[in-house]
N, C-alpha and C positions, 0 to 999 in steps of 0.2 A: 327665432326671436319673435316672429309674428304670433306664433301660437302662445308663447308666454304672455305677451301683451293681451291677447284675446282672453286667456284664462283669468288674468288679473282684472280685466274689465268686467267679466261676468261675475267674479267674486265680489267686486265693488258694488255691482248692481244689487246682488242679493243682500249684502250687508247694509247698504244704504236704505233699503226699503223697510227694514225692521226697526221702526221708530220706538217700539216698546223696550227693546233690549238696552240694558245698561251695561251688562257684562255677560259674556259667554265664552267658555273655553272647555275643550276636551283634553283629557290626558290619556294617552294610549297605554294599554297594558301589554308589555313585551311578551310575545308568544301567546297572547290571549290567556295567560295563566297568572292569576293575581295571588301573590303570597300573602298570608295573613299578617306578616310582619312588615308589609310594604304599604306605607301611607302615601296618599296622593295629596298634593298641596295646591290650593288655589288662592292667590293673593289678589284681593279686589280693592281698588282705590274708590272709596265712597266719598263723593263730594257733595251730594245733595241729601241733606237730612230732613227736608220738608216733604219730599215725595213718598207716597205709600208704594211699597214694592213687594214683589213676590220672588221667592227664591226656589229654584227647582234643582233637583239632583237628576242628572241624565245618565242613563245606562244604555250601552250598546252591547247586546249579546248575540251570539250566533244561534242558529237553530239547533245546535248540538248541546246547548246549555242543559244540564241535567236536572235543574230544579225549576219550580214555578215562581219562586220568589228570591229575593236577595236581602240579607240583613247587612246593615252598615253601621259603623260608629262614625258620627260626624261631630267634629270638635271645632268650635268657632272661637277664634282669638280676636278680641276687639283691640283698637288702638290704645285703649285705656288699660289693657292687661286683663280684662274680664274674660273668663273662659266658660263656655257653655258646651256640654257634651250630651249628645242625644244618640239613642239607638233608633234606627229607622228601618222599617220593612218596606220594600218595594215589591209589589206584586207584578210579575213579568208575564204570567200566563193565566188564562182562566181555568176553571175546573175541568174543562175538556182538553186542556193542553194547547189552546190557541194562543199565540203570542199577542200581547196587548199593544206592543210598540209598533211604530210604523216601520215597514220592512222594505229593504232594498236588497235583492238577491237573497242571501241567507243571513243577513245581519238586521237586527231589529233595534230601533231606538225608542226608548220610553222616557218621557219627561214626568218626573214625580214631584208634586208640590211638597216642598220641605217646610217653608215658612211662608205664610200668606198674609197680605195686608199689614206689613210691618214697616216701621220707620227705623232706620239705623240712627242711634242716638247721637253719635259724634262723627264728624268727617275723619277720614284717614284710611289706613290699610287694614282690612279685615282679612284674616287668614282662615280658610276652611280646610281642615284636614279630614280626609275620607279614608276609612279603612274597611276592608271586608270583614264581616263578623259572622261568617258561616262556620260550620263545625268542621270544615276541612282546611288543612294547611295551605294547599294549592288549589285555588278555585279556577276551574278551566272554562273556556269559552265566553269570557267577558273580554271584549276588545277595547272598550273605552269607557271612562267615567267622566262626566262633565258637570259643570256648575253654570247655571243661568240665573241672572237677576234681571228682572224686567219691571217696568212701571206697571202698577196694578190698575191704572185708570182704564185700560182696555182689556177685555177678557181674552184669555189664551184660546 
């Protein structure tokens, strides 16, 4: 019981110190294999339409990932029913094969700016659908995909 309380306290400290963050969530990829027909969904409740914000797509890949980049289809559904679909390329490794994300053991996390200095036009639930758009049906060694929205007033 004491260890659970300690872990909860440490997590609280880490999240309480991040004043920029409006929203952040990761979705785990079962077996680190992402099927091309499996979309990930992030539902974000936007309440402040006056604040300028940045949206990041986060990727956690293992050191065994076979490619230097990742293509994604990102579809945003607004509370008004407007749909915006983008194709996004995230570069995960440099030309020498060095992973660009921050690493812990053999997993690397990369935060990619998706939309910067934007204002959400209306309050409500925005749904972001993220699909892998690589040329393989089963993309291996991607462990998590995340979405982060933060206030743009402070640089990342």
